[in-house]
N, C-alpha and C positions, 0 to 999 in steps of 0.2 A: 391036224386041222387043215381044211381046204383053203387054199389061197391061189389066186390067179397071178400073183406078182412075185412069188418066191420069198416074201418077207413074212415068215410065220410069227404071228403076234406073241405067242407064248415063248418061243425061242428067243426072240429079240428082247422082250421085257424081262425074261429071266436072266439073260446075259447083262442087260443094263443094271438090274438090281445087284448082280454079283460084282459088276464093275464099280458101282457106287460103294459097296461094302469094302472092296479092295482099297479104294482111294481113302475111305474113312479110316481104315486101319493104318494106312501109311501116314495120314495127317496126324492121327493121334500119337504116333510114335516120334514125330519130329521134335527136336529141341527148339525152343523159342527162337534162337538166333537164326535157324535155318529158314524161317519164314521171310526174312529180309534179304536172303542171298539172291543175287542176280541169276537169271536163267539164260538159256540160249535164245530165248525169244526177245527181240529188240524191245527195250524199255520196260520189261516185266521181270519182277521178282517172283519167288515162289508164292508169296501172298497174292500177287496180281493174277497168277494162273488160277489160284483157287477162287478168287473173286470172279474171274471170267466164267468158270464152270458154274458157280452159284448163279451168276447173272443170267446165263443162258437158260438154265432150268427155271429160274424165276420168271423169265420172259414167257416161257411156255405155259406158265400158270396165269398169264395175263398181267404180270407186274411190269412196271416201267422203271428204268433207272432214273435217279434224280439228276437234274441238270447240274453239271460241274461248274465251278467258278472260273474255269479256263476254257478256251476254245480248243477242243480236242483235235480238230482238224488241222491245227497248226503243228501238232506233234509229228516228228519225222517218220515214225513207224505207223502212222494212221493214214492209209492210202485210199480208203473207200468208206462208204456209209456203214457197211457192216462192221468194219474195224472201229469206226467212230462210236457206234452203238456199244460195242464191247468195251471200249475205253471208258465210257461213262459209268458202266458198272464197276470197272476196275478202280477208278478214282473215288467212287462212292465208298469203298471199303478200305482205302489205303491206310487209314489210321486205326483200323480195328485191331484188337488183340487176337492172337491165335485162338484163344478160347471162344471168343465171340464169333470168329470166322467158322470154327468147327461146328458150333451150335447152329449157326445159320445154314451151313451146308446140310446138316442132318435134318433140319426142319424142311428145307426145300425139297430134298430128295425123297423124304417120307411122303410129302404131299404129291410129288410127281409119281411115285409108285402107286399111290391110291388112285390118282387120275388115270394112269395107264390101265389099272385093273378094271376100270369101268368100260374100257373101250373094247370093241369087237374086232374080229378079223376083217369085216367089211370096212371098219374105220381105218384099219391099217392099209387096206388095199385102195383107199380113196385117194384121188389126186391131192397133192399138197405142194406148197412152196418148200424148197429145200435150198441149202447153200450151193447146190450144183444145178439149180433150175427146177422146173416143174417136174416132179416125180410122184412118189406116193408117200403117205405118212410113214409107212413101214421103212422105206428107204431113209427118210429123215431120221428116224430113230436109230437106224444102223449107223448113220453118220454121227449121231450124238454118242453112240457107244465108241466109235472110232476116235472121235475127238477127245473124249474123256480118258480113254486108255492112253492115247498119245501124250496127253498132259500129265497123266500119272507117271509116265516114263520121263517126262521133262523134270518132274520133281525128284524122282529117284536118281536121275543123273546128277542133279545139284547136290543132293544129300549123300551121294555115294552109297545108295541102298538099292542095289539091283534086285529085280524080282518081277513076278507076274509077266513073264515073256512067253508063256505058252498056256494053252487051255482054251476053253470055249469062248471067253471074251476076246482073246487074241485071235482066234480063228475068224470071228466075225469082223474084227478090225482089219485083218488082212484080206478078207473078202472085199472090203471097201477100197483098200489099196489097189487090188487087182482090177477094179472097175476103171482105173485111170491109166493102166499100163498101155493100152492101145494108143491112146492120145500121146502119152509120154514118149513111147518108142517111135510111133509113126510120124508125129508132128514135131515134137520138141527135139528129139534126137535125129529126125529126118532119115530114118531107116529107108533105104531105097526099095522100090517095088520088087517083090520076090524074096525079100529078106525073111529069114526065120530065126527067131530069138528064143532062147530058153533061159529062164532064171531059176537057179537051184538054190533054195534057202536051206542052209545046212544046220539050223538050230539056233536057239532053243525050239522055235516052231519050224518044222520041216515041211516044205512045200515046193513043188515044181510047177512053174507057170510057163506056158508057151504062147508066143505072140507071132502071128503070121501077117505079113504085109502083102495083101492082094488087092491093089487099088486103094484100100484103106487098111490100117493095122487093127487087128482085133485079137483078143485072147481066144485060144482054141484048145480043145481037149488034148490034141496031139498034133505033131507036125507031119506033113506029108513026106518029109525027107530029112536029111541031116540039118542041124541048126547052122545058120550062118555064123552066129556068135552065141556062146554059152557063158553066162556069168554065174559064178558060185560065190556066195557071201552069206554071212550070218543073217538071220531074220532081224536081229537087233540093229545091225548096221543098215540093212535095207530100210527099216522103218525110219531111222534117223536121217538117211539120205533123202528118202521120199518126202519126209516131213520138213526138209530144209534145216535140220538141226546140226548137221555136219556138212562140210564141203567135200567136193570130189578130191581136192588136193590133199586133204588129210586122210582120205579113205581109199584111194585107188590101190595102195599097196596091200590092202586087206581084201581086195576083190580078185578072184582068179578068173581071168578072161581067156577063153579058148576060141579059136577060129579067127574071125575078123576082129583083130584087136582095136583097130581104129573105131569101128562101129561100137564095140563094147565100151570103150572109154567114153565115147560120145554119149552113150546111154547113161553111164554113171554121172557124167557132168550135167545131164538134163533130167535127172530122175526126180528132183524136187518138184512137187506140184502143190504143196501147201506149206504154210508156216503160221 
């Protein structure tokens, strides 16, 4: 399919459908008690994560969350309007049974799949609001894939049910991670001009990403010379660090840093860009 933006509608919608199926299977397997277990996300249980996923997809169908009986902006983990919007959906389903939650999830994603099937590649290439600013609808949908996959991992971590850490959905999610590495390494970790950084993800998803700092930091196909710092870590740990699910203090021992150790540690400490 011809696309001027790199976000192939068939590839992304196919991956989204597969991601929803993977999450569906996980939710169907959870014991009822697991739905109330707290997650790594501040203030949210497994049930709340599922409510967030449902609410976001329902919003894309034009639905609005009911107004809660509390001021969600007073909650300590609600720091902006997007978080407040998410929290309204979460509170609206907090008393639902797992069976009702799963039925609602299946209904919403079925309607979202049908809506996506009617869209064209031109629709995916069109400008759109996204959580990272004005981009394209295709980028927005890849962010939805990324977000849903990461929340699946949140639930798996709570339930001690590891899985779905490689494959097409995960490749797309890590493409989204890669979009932020220039900012993370150049701005947040303050890698000096001329720095060259390599991240080697050792599995289950295997990928090597290079970042060069030349005035500004950006992801590049290859480095012009030896890396200033090389970080080797599992893709699972990388995702949890980048997602703010684990801290550098509990993770540094599992990251092999070669070259400029101080820069490497600074990158690990500033890797989180979302939560």
